[in-house]
C-alpha positions in Angstrom: 8.5 -14.2 38.1 10.6 -15.3 35.1 8.9 -13.5 32.9 9.4 -10.2 34.9 13.0 -11.1 35.1 13.3 -11.6 31.3 11.3 -8.3 30.5 13.5 -6.3 32.8 16.8 -7.7 31.4 15.4 -7.1 27.8 14.7 -3.4 28.7 18.1 -2.8 30.1 19.6 -4.2 27.3 17.5 -2.1 25.0 18.5 1.3 27.3 21.8 0.2 27.1 22.1 0.1 23.2 20.2 3.4 23.1 22.8 5.3 25.2 26.0 5.0 23.4 27.6 5.2 19.9 28.1 1.9 18.4 30.8 0.4 16.2 30.6 -3.3 16.5 33.1 -4.1 13.4 36.6 -3.7 13.8 38.8 -3.7 10.7 42.4 -4.7 10.0 44.1 -4.5 6.5 47.2 -6.1 4.7 48.8 -5.8 1.4 49.5 -9.0 -0.5 52.2 -8.6 -3.5 51.3 -10.7 -6.4 53.6 -9.2 -9.1 56.1 -6.2 -9.2 52.8 -3.9 -10.1 49.9 -6.0 -8.8 48.7 -6.2 -5.2 45.7 -7.6 -3.3 44.3 -5.3 -0.8 43.0 -7.4 2.1 40.1 -5.7 4.3 39.5 -7.9 7.7 36.7 -7.4 9.8 35.9 -8.8 13.2 32.4 -8.5 13.8 31.0 -8.5 17.5 28.6 -11.1 18.5 25.0 -11.5 17.1 26.2 -8.5 14.6 25.8 -8.9 10.8 27.5 -6.9 8.2 25.9 -6.7 4.8 27.4 -7.6 1.8 28.0 -5.7 -1.6 25.9 -8.3 -3.3 22.8 -8.1 -0.9 20.0 -7.1 -3.1 18.5 -3.2 -3.6 15.3 -2.7 -1.9 16.7 -4.0 1.8 19.4 -3.2 3.9 22.4 -1.1 2.5 25.0 -3.1 0.7 28.6 -2.8 1.3 30.5 -0.3 -1.2 34.2 -0.1 -1.6 35.3 3.3 -3.0 38.7 4.3 -4.1 39.3 8.0 -3.8 42.5 8.1 -5.8 42.3 5.8 -8.4 42.4 8.0 -11.6 45.7 7.9 -13.0 47.1 5.9 -10.5 45.9 2.2 -10.6 43.2 0.0 -12.1 41.0 -2.4 -10.4 41.2 -6.0 -11.5 37.4 -7.3 -11.2 35.1 -6.6 -8.3 36.3 -7.2 -4.7 35.7 -10.7 -3.4 34.2 -11.4 -0.4 34.7 -14.3 2.3 31.8 -16.6 3.3 28.2 -15.1 3.7 24.9 -16.0 4.6 21.7 -15.5 2.9 18.2 -15.2 4.6 14.7 -13.9 3.6 13.7 -10.6 5.1 9.5 -10.4 4.6 9.2 -6.8 5.7 11.7 -5.8 2.5 10.6 -9.1 0.7 14.1 -9.6 -0.4 17.0 -12.1 0.6 19.6 -10.5 2.4 23.4 -11.3 2.4 25.5 -11.0 5.3 28.6 -11.6 7.1 29.0 -13.2 10.6 31.5 -13.0 13.2 34.3 -12.3 10.5 34.4 -10.7 7.1 37.3 -10.3 4.5 37.3 -8.6 1.2 40.0 -9.0 -1.3 40.6 -6.4 -4.0 43.2 -6.9 -6.7 44.6 -3.8 -8.1 47.4 -2.8 -10.9 49.6 0.0 -10.3 49.7 2.3 -13.4 51.6 5.2 -11.4 55.0 4.2 -10.4 55.2 7.2 -8.2 51.8 6.4 -6.2 52.7 6.0 -2.5 49.2 5.4 -1.0 45.8 4.1 -1.7 42.8 5.7 -0.3 39.7 3.7 0.3 36.1 4.4 1.7 34.4 1.2 3.0 30.5 2.4 3.3 28.5 -0.3 4.8 25.6 -1.4 7.2 25.7 -4.0 10.2 22.8 -4.9 12.2 21.7 -6.4 15.3 18.9 -4.8 17.2 19.8 -1.6 15.4 21.7 -0.9 12.2 24.3 1.0 11.7 25.4 3.2 8.7 29.3 3.4 8.6 31.6 5.3 6.6 35.2 4.3 7.3 38.2 5.6 5.8 41.4 3.6 5.1 44.9 4.3 3.7 47.2 1.7 2.4 50.9 2.5 2.3 52.5 1.3 -1.2 56.0 0.2 -1.0 58.5 1.9 -3.2 58.8 -0.4 -6.2 62.8 -0.3 -5.8 62.4 -1.9 -2.5 60.3 -4.8 -3.4 61.9 -8.4 -3.9 60.8 -10.5 -6.7 59.0 -13.0 -4.1 55.8 -12.1 -3.2 55.7 -10.2 0.3 52.9 -9.9 2.7 52.6 -6.7 4.5 50.3 -6.4 7.7 48.9 -3.3 8.8 46.5 -3.2 12.0 44.1 -0.3 12.3 46.2 1.3 14.5 49.2 1.1 12.2 47.4 2.8 9.1 48.3 6.3 8.1 44.6 7.3 8.3 41.5 5.2 9.4 38.3 7.2 10.3 34.8 6.1 10.7 31.6 8.0 11.2 28.7 5.8 12.0 24.8 6.1 12.2 22.3 3.4 13.0 18.7 2.4 12.3 16.6 0.8 15.0 15.5 -2.0 13.3 14.3 -4.8 15.4 12.1 -6.5 12.3 15.5 -7.0 10.6 16.6 -9.5 13.3 14.5 -12.3 11.8 17.3 -12.4 8.9 19.9 -12.5 11.5 19.6 -16.0 12.6 20.0 -15.1 16.3 17.0 -15.0 18.9 16.6 -11.6 20.8 14.4 -10.6 23.6 11.3 -8.2 24.0 12.0 -4.5 23.1 8.9 -2.8 24.0 7.4 -1.8 27.3 4.2 -1.9 25.8 1.3 -4.2 27.1 1.9 -6.1 23.8 5.0 -8.3 23.5 7.1 -7.8 20.5 9.0 -11.1 20.4 12.2 -11.1 17.8 12.2 -14.4 15.7 15.2 -16.0 14.4 16.0 -15.9 10.6 15.4 -19.5 10.3 11.7 -19.3 11.0 11.3 -16.3 8.6 12.8 -18.4 5.8 10.7 -21.5 6.7 7.7 -19.3 6.2 9.1 -18.4 2.8 9.9 -21.7 2.0 6.4 -23.0 3.0 4.6 -20.5 0.7 6.8 -21.3 -2.1 5.7 -25.0 -1.5 2.0 -24.4 -1.2 1.9 -22.1 -4.3 3.9 -24.7 -6.1 1.7 -27.4 -5.2 -1.6 -25.6 -6.2 0.3 -24.9 -9.5 0.7 -28.6 -9.8 -2.9 -29.2 -9.5 -3.6 -26.7 -11.9 -1.1 -28.1 -14.3 -3.1 -31.3 -14.0 -6.1 -29.6 -15.5 -4.5 -28.7 -18.8 -5.3 -30.6 -22.1 -1.5 -31.7 -22.1 -1.8 -33.5 -18.8 -5.5 -34.7 -17.7 -6.0 -37.1 -20.5 -3.0 -38.8 -19.4 -4.1 -39.9 -16.1 -6.8 -42.7 -17.1 -4.5 -43.8 -19.9 -1.3 -44.2 -17.7 -3.3 -45.9 -14.7 -4.8 -48.2 -17.2 -1.3 -49.2 -18.2 -0.2 -50.0 -15.1 -3.1 -51.9 -13.9 -3.6 -54.1 -17.1 -0.1 -54.7 -17.9 1.0 -55.7 -14.5 0.3 -59.4 -13.4 -1.6 -58.4 -10.1 -2.9 -55.6 -8.5 -0.1 -55.4 -5.8 2.4 -54.9 -8.7 0.3 -52.4 -10.8 0.0 -50.2 -7.5 3.8 -50.7 -7.0 4.5 -49.6 -10.5 2.6 -46.6 -10.4 3.7 -45.6 -7.2 7.5 -45.7 -8.7 6.1 -43.8 -11.6 4.7 -41.0 -9.4 8.2 -40.9 -7.2 10.0 -40.7 -10.7 8.0 -37.9 -11.5 9.1 -36.1 -8.3 12.4 -36.9 -8.8 12.7 -35.5 -12.3 11.4 -32.2 -11.4 13.3 -31.8 -7.9 16.3 -32.5 -10.0 15.5 -29.8 -12.4 15.3 -27.6 -9.3 18.9 -28.7 -8.0 20.2 -28.1 -11.3 18.7 -24.4 -11.2 20.0 -23.8 -8.0 23.8 -25.5 -8.6 24.1 -23.8 -11.9 23.4 -20.5 -10.6 24.4 -20.7 -6.8 21.6 -20.0 -4.1 23.0 -16.7 -3.2 23.8 -15.9 -6.8 20.4 -16.8 -7.8 18.7 -14.4 -5.7 21.1 -11.5 -6.5 20.1 -12.2 -10.1 16.4 -12.2 -9.6 16.6 -8.8 -7.8 18.6 -7.3 -10.5 17.1 -4.6 -12.5 17.7 -6.4 -15.7 16.8 -9.8 -14.9 13.6 -8.7 -13.6 13.0 -7.0 -16.8 14.0 -10.5 -18.4 11.6 -12.3 -16.2 8.8 -9.9 -17.3 9.3 -10.7 -21.0 9.7 -14.5 -20.3 6.4 -14.6 -18.4 4.5 -12.4 -21.1 6.1 -15.0 -23.4 4.6 -18.0 -21.2 1.3 -15.8 -21.0 0.9 -15.8 -24.8 1.7 -19.4 -25.4 -1.2 -20.4 -22.8 -3.5 -17.9 -24.5 -3.0 -19.9 -27.8 -0.5 -17.4 -29.7 2.0 -20.5 -30.3 2.8 -23.8 -28.5 6.2 -23.9 -26.5 7.4 -27.5 -27.3 10.5 -29.5 -27.0 12.1 -31.4 -30.0 9.9 -34.4 -31.2 13.1 -36.4 -31.3 13.6 -36.2 -27.3 10.2 -37.7 -27.0 11.0 -40.6 -29.4 14.2 -41.6 -27.8 12.7 -41.3 -24.4 9.6 -43.5 -25.6 12.0 -46.2 -27.1 13.7 -46.2 -23.6 10.4 -46.8 -21.6 9.7 -49.9 -23.6 12.4 -51.5 -22.0 10.0 -52.1 -18.8 11.4 -52.5 -15.4 12.3 -49.5 -13.2 14.3 -48.0 -15.5 11.7 -48.0 -18.2 9.1 -46.4 -15.7 11.3 -43.7 -14.9 11.7 -43.0 -18.9 7.9 -43.1 -19.0 7.6 -40.1 -16.3 10.3 -38.4 -18.4 8.3 -38.8 -21.4 5.4 -37.3 -19.4 7.5 -34.5 -18.7 8.5 -33.9 -22.0 5.3 -34.5 -24.0 3.1 -32.1 -21.4 6.0 -29.6 -21.6 3.7 -27.0 -23.7 1.5 -26.9 -20.9 3.7 -27.5 -17.8 6.8 -25.6 -19.0 5.1 -22.1 -18.6 4.0 -23.0 -15.2 7.5 -24.6 -14.3 9.2 -21.6 -15.6 7.1 -19.1 -13.8 7.7 -21.2 -10.3 11.4 -21.1 -10.8 11.3 -17.3 -11.4 9.2 -16.7 -8.3 11.4 -19.2 -6.1 14.5 -17.3 -7.6 13.3 -14.3 -5.7 13.4 -16.2 -2.5 16.9 -17.7 -3.2 18.6 -20.5 -1.3 16.7 -23.8 -1.9 13.6 -22.5 -3.0 13.7 -23.8 -6.6 14.1 -27.2 -5.2 11.3 -26.7 -2.7 9.3 -25.3 -5.5 9.6 -28.4 -7.7 8.9 -30.7 -4.7 5.5 -28.9 -4.4 4.6 -28.9 -7.9 5.6 -32.4 -8.7 4.0 -33.9 -5.6 0.9 -32.6 -6.7 1.5 -33.8 -10.4 2.3 -37.4 -9.1 -0.4 -38.0 -6.4 -3.2 -38.6 -8.9 -1.3 -41.2 -10.8 -0.5 -43.2 -7.6 -4.0 -42.8 -6.1 -5.9 -44.0 -9.2 -3.7 -46.8 -9.4 -4.4 -48.0 -5.9 -8.1 -47.0 -6.2 -9.1 -47.4 -10.1 -12.7 -47.1 -9.5 -12.1 -43.3 -8.7 -11.7 -43.3 -12.6 -15.2 -43.0 -13.2 -15.5 -39.9 -11.3 -13.4 -37.9 -13.3 -15.0 -35.4 -15.9 -14.6 -36.1 -19.2 -11.7 -34.3 -21.5 -13.1 -31.2 -23.3 -13.0 -27.7 -24.1 -12.9 -27.0 -20.2 -9.2 -28.0 -20.2 -8.4 -25.2 -22.7 -10.5 -22.9 -20.4 -8.2 -23.5 -17.7 -4.9 -23.2 -19.9 -6.0 -19.7 -20.9 -7.0 -18.8 -17.2 -3.5 -19.5 -16.3 -2.2 -17.4 -19.3 -3.9 -14.3 -17.9 -2.8 -15.0 -14.5 1.0 -15.2 -15.7 0.4 -12.2 -17.7 -0.8 -10.4 -14.6 2.1 -11.6 -12.5 4.8 -10.5 -15.3 3.7 -6.8 -14.3 5.1 -7.5 -10.8 8.7 -8.0 -12.2 8.3 -5.2 -14.4 7.2 -3.1 -11.4 10.4 -4.2 -9.6 12.7 -2.7 -11.9 10.8 0.4 -12.1 10.9 0.7 -8.3 14.6 0.0 -8.1 15.3 2.7 -11.0 12.7 5.1 -9.6 11.6 5.7 -13.4 8.0 6.2 -12.1 6.8 5.0 -15.6 4.8 1.8 -13.6 3.2 3.8 -10.8 0.5 2.6 -8.5 -2.2 3.8 -10.6 -0.9 2.6 -13.9 -0.1 -0.8 -12.4 -3.7 -1.4 -11.0 -5.4 0.0 -14.5 -3.3 -2.7 -16.1 -4.4 -5.2 -13.7 -8.3 -4.2 -14.0 -8.0 -4.5 -17.7 -6.4 -8.0 -17.4 -8.9 -9.3 -14.9 -11.9 -7.6 -16.6 -10.9 -9.1 -19.8 -10.5 -12.6 -18.1 -14.2 -11.9 -16.7 -15.5 -11.4 -20.2 -13.8 -14.7 -21.5 -15.0 -16.6 -18.7 -18.7 -15.4 -19.4 -18.2 -16.2 -23.2 -17.8 -12.8 -24.7 -14.5 -13.5 -25.9 -13.0 -16.5 -27.8 -9.5 -17.6 -28.3 -7.6 -19.4 -31.0 -8.0 -23.1 -29.3 -11.6 -22.6 -27.7 -14.2 -25.1 -29.0 -17.6 -23.5 -30.1 -20.2 -23.4 -27.5 -23.8 -22.6 -27.0 -23.8 -21.9 -23.3 -21.6 -21.6 -20.4 -21.5 -24.1 -17.6 -22.6 -23.1 -14.1 -18.9 -23.6 -12.8 -17.3 -21.4 -15.4 -20.2 -18.7 -14.7 -19.3 -18.8 -10.9 -15.7 -18.6 -11.8 -16.5 -15.3 -14.0 -18.5 -13.7 -11.1 -15.4 -14.3 -8.7 -13.1 -12.6 -11.4 -15.4 -10.1 -11.8 -15.9 -9.3 -8.1 -11.9 -9.0 -7.9 -11.7 -6.6 -10.7 -14.2 -4.3 -9.1 -12.4 -4.7 -5.7 -9.3 -3.4 -7.5 -10.9 -0.1 -9.0 -11.2 2.0 -5.8 -7.3 1.3 -5.5 -7.1 4.0 -8.2 -8.8 6.6 -5.7 -6.3 5.4 -2.7 -7.9 2.4 -1.4 -5.2 0.5 0.5 -6.3 -3.0 -1.6 -4.9 -5.2 1.6 -5.8 -8.6 -0.1 -3.0 -7.7 -2.8 -0.6 -5.3 -1.0 2.5 -7.2 -1.8 1.8 -7.0 -5.5 1.4 -3.1 -6.6 3.9 -0.2 -6.0 3.4 1.2 -2.4 0.9 4.0 -1.9 3.3 6.4 -2.0 4.8 5.5 -5.3 1.7 7.0 -7.5 1.0 10.0 -9.6 -0.9 11.6 -6.7 -0.1 10.9 -3.1 -4.0 10.8 -2.5 -4.8 8.7 -5.6 -6.8 9.7 -8.6 -8.9 12.5 -7.6 -7.1 13.2 -4.6 -9.5 11.4 -2.7 -7.6 9.2 0.0 -8.0 9.8 3.6 -6.3 12.3 5.7 -5.6 14.5 2.9 -3.6 17.8 3.5 -4.3 21.3 2.2 -3.8 21.8 -1.3 -0.7 24.4 -0.5 1.8 22.8 1.8 4.0 25.3 3.8 7.6 26.3 2.4 9.9 23.2 2.7 7.0 20.9 3.7 5.9 17.7 1.9 3.1 15.1 2.2 4.4 12.1 4.4 2.7 8.8 5.5 -0.9 9.0 5.9 -1.0 12.6 4.5 0.9 14.1 7.4 2.6 17.3 6.7 6.2 16.6 7.2 9.5 18.9 6.9 12.8 17.1 5.9 14.9 20.1 6.9 15.2 21.5 10.6 15.4 24.9 10.1 12.3 25.5 7.8 10.3 23.2 10.1 11.4 25.0 13.2 10.3 28.4 11.3 7.1 27.1 10.4 6.5 25.9 14.1 7.2 29.3 15.4 4.4 30.7 13.1 1.9 28.2 14.1 3.1 28.2 17.8 3.1 24.2 18.0 5.5 22.0 19.4 8.3 20.0 17.3 8.5 16.5 16.9 11.8 15.3 15.6 11.7 11.9 13.6 15.2 10.6 13.1 14.6 8.0 10.4 16.1 6.4 7.4 15.5 5.2 4.0 16.4 1.4 4.9 15.1 1.8 8.3 12.3 -1.1 8.4 11.3 -0.3 12.0 10.6 3.3 10.9 8.5 2.0 8.3 6.7 -0.1 10.8 6.0 2.6 13.2 4.7 4.8 10.5 2.5 1.9 9.1 1.3 0.5 12.2 1.6 3.2 14.8 1.1 6.5 13.2 -1.9 5.1 11.2 -4.1 4.5 14.6 -6.9 6.7 15.0 -5.7 8.0 18.4 -2.5 8.9 17.0 -3.1 10.4 13.5 -4.9 13.4 14.7 -2.3 14.3 16.9 0.6 14.0 14.3 -1.8 16.2 11.7 -2.9 18.6 14.4 -0.9 19.4 17.1 2.7 18.9 16.5 5.0 20.0 13.3 6.9 16.8 12.4 10.2 17.1 11.2 11.6 13.8 9.9 15.5 13.8 9.3 16.9 11.1 7.4 20.5 10.0 8.6 21.2 7.9 5.5 20.4 11.0 2.8 23.3 11.0 0.5 22.8 14.4 -0.9 26.2 16.5 -0.5 26.2 19.5 1.5 27.6 22.7 0.1 31.3 22.9 0.8 30.4 25.8 2.8 28.3 23.8 5.1 30.9 20.8 5.3 32.9 20.4 8.6 34.9 18.0 10.6 32.8 16.6 13.8 34.3 17.5 16.9 32.6 14.5 18.6 33.6 11.6 16.3 36.2 13.6 14.2 34.5 12.6 11.1 34.0 14.7 7.8 30.2 15.8 7.8 30.0 16.0 4.0 26.4 14.9 3.6 22.8 15.8 4.7 22.7 12.5 6.5 25.9 13.2 8.0 24.6 16.6 9.4 21.5 14.9 11.2 23.4 12.1 12.5 26.0 14.6 14.0 22.9 16.6 15.5 21.3 13.5 17.0 24.7 12.5 18.4 25.6 15.6 19.8 22.1 16.6 21.0 20.7 13.2 22.3 23.9 11.0 22.8 22.9 8.3 20.6 22.9 7.1 17.2 19.9 4.7 16.8 16.8 5.0 14.8 13.9 5.1 15.0 14.2 8.1 17.4 11.4 10.5 18.1 11.7 13.5 20.3 9.0 16.5 21.3 10.6 19.9 21.8 9.4 23.4 22.3 10.5 26.1 19.9 13.8 26.7 21.6 15.0 23.0 21.2 14.1 22.0 24.9 12.9 18.4 25.7 9.3 18.7 26.8 8.7 14.8 27.9 10.5 14.4 31.5 9.8 10.8 32.1 11.4 9.7 28.8 12.7 12.5 26.8 13.1 10.3 23.6 11.6 7.4 22.5 12.0 4.7 19.8 10.2 1.7 18.5 7.3 1.0 20.8 3.6 0.2 20.7 0.5 2.2 20.1 -0.4 2.7 23.8 3.2 3.7 24.9 3.6 6.0 22.1 0.1 7.8 22.5 1.0 8.4 26.3 4.3 9.7 25.4 2.8 12.2 22.5 0.1 13.4 24.7 2.3 14.3 27.7 4.9 16.2 25.2 2.1 18.2 23.7 0.1 18.9 26.9 3.5 20.3 28.6 4.0 22.5 25.6 0.3 24.1 26.2 0.8 24.7 29.9 
């Protein structure tokens, strides 16, 4: 019974959201005088409960960042730096794979300006931003600040407060994007939003963030074990353990010293994580890592690390550092043990440095305390063997002897670093939309890297630090076969295979030289010649992005129209396309029985001047293609949330009676809704 009531309340809440135009951020403004010609423009927002407004520093590839546009700046005033923000929150979004930065409850933006034209009487500002809860709203709000005449100003700073109703001109136009998947980043729990048999629970942001931190910890832990198996670290295990067991007066003291040694290793690396987070700041670290130029720098850095592991050169810290630390270690006691751990970190840097650097780069992409968690996982794996072998010295006899296999481990890590480097280069290419590293090119590079690694493991290629060998071990053969299998697995990706095992690494399937893979062999291909105004959409569906052209084609083929109100930054739109449209019982209907028209409400292309107008409903200026489709949706369907799906006849009449429109739902409900609309058209 409780579950039924909860579902009913969630459904009513969801229905209420979809039946009104939302504007959850209320703005007030004021001007603070700093000097005779310098002012600070202050924007204050009160944000409704559970809604979040995205910062101007939220990274590319996720929700839309706040943009402050000064319309009459030229020749009138200059901006003194970038607009400053009040306190924000950062949380990881596993759909967009970025850390989003947003305001909760309230926001303040402060922009300092210097007046260069004494005759100016007003400053015209346009705020473009996105607020999210169960839906995301893209808002364009126009604000006019009145600048007092210079002669009336006193020499003391004066604060003039203007509420939103007192500003000469404040206009807002909104459109929304239905994105339940964004809610995990918002830090609040939401109810169930589907009427399907499946219950789609919306989780809190802390859970999504914790999953990201656990994955960083696990990867770092495995990386620590990999570092153990390098020539710089592995031989140190028996030497260090023997030192503690032989130099100590009794076994208990030896175990205690080894334990302190392990804890010291953890402290040193965790401190490194803290320093990285403190120097850059949790939010700034993420903003840097998702920036185009920093992705390129990370790419170059990982290529350098890879070259070092492959034997091109050694990355080493100055020998003087090691000598000074070693002298301190001779003093004994807890301080001496701490310096012994520091000596290990310095001496082994040529092997561990590239791994630590890669981990910090990867952790930076998660933001927050991820660098600290990464160093904790890495150092724990590095320290555990020293502690365990000191407690159980007999285990030392089971360790394999040092030899050429240690360099093999180092080389394998070099190949892995090289492959990972191209992920960062791909990020930069995706943001800039240069199409230089499209999916086929990315996969071809990975095939070459892992194919070469397979040849190396089979002994067909040798590198500078490899020892001569007459045969390869069984373990190396098995590893070579595993890498060769993975290489062969990658090859069908050139022809459009989804490669779900590595789906997070290469560019999306749509970001390719051919939407159907090399040779045009991807499933669900469309006709070679698309109708006028159409393009290939998700899963090869023929889709129009212009209503008039789609309507004309629908009349030609005598099929009903399915309107898809969507957005480029709409998470749930992508989830519907990937998880619902791809189903075997849905895709044939979209391919063969309806004409799909996708209207992007965040399309920023400017309309011709002759087509621009002022909305009679909202009073906003309709200036872009996205504004046009938002106006169409609001005027026709009385809502501004996406995804929104409507099936109409050729005169624009709704065909579904029970639910004229539908949004983010499960496969069964979507299928029933589709079939109802199509069957009504055929009658």
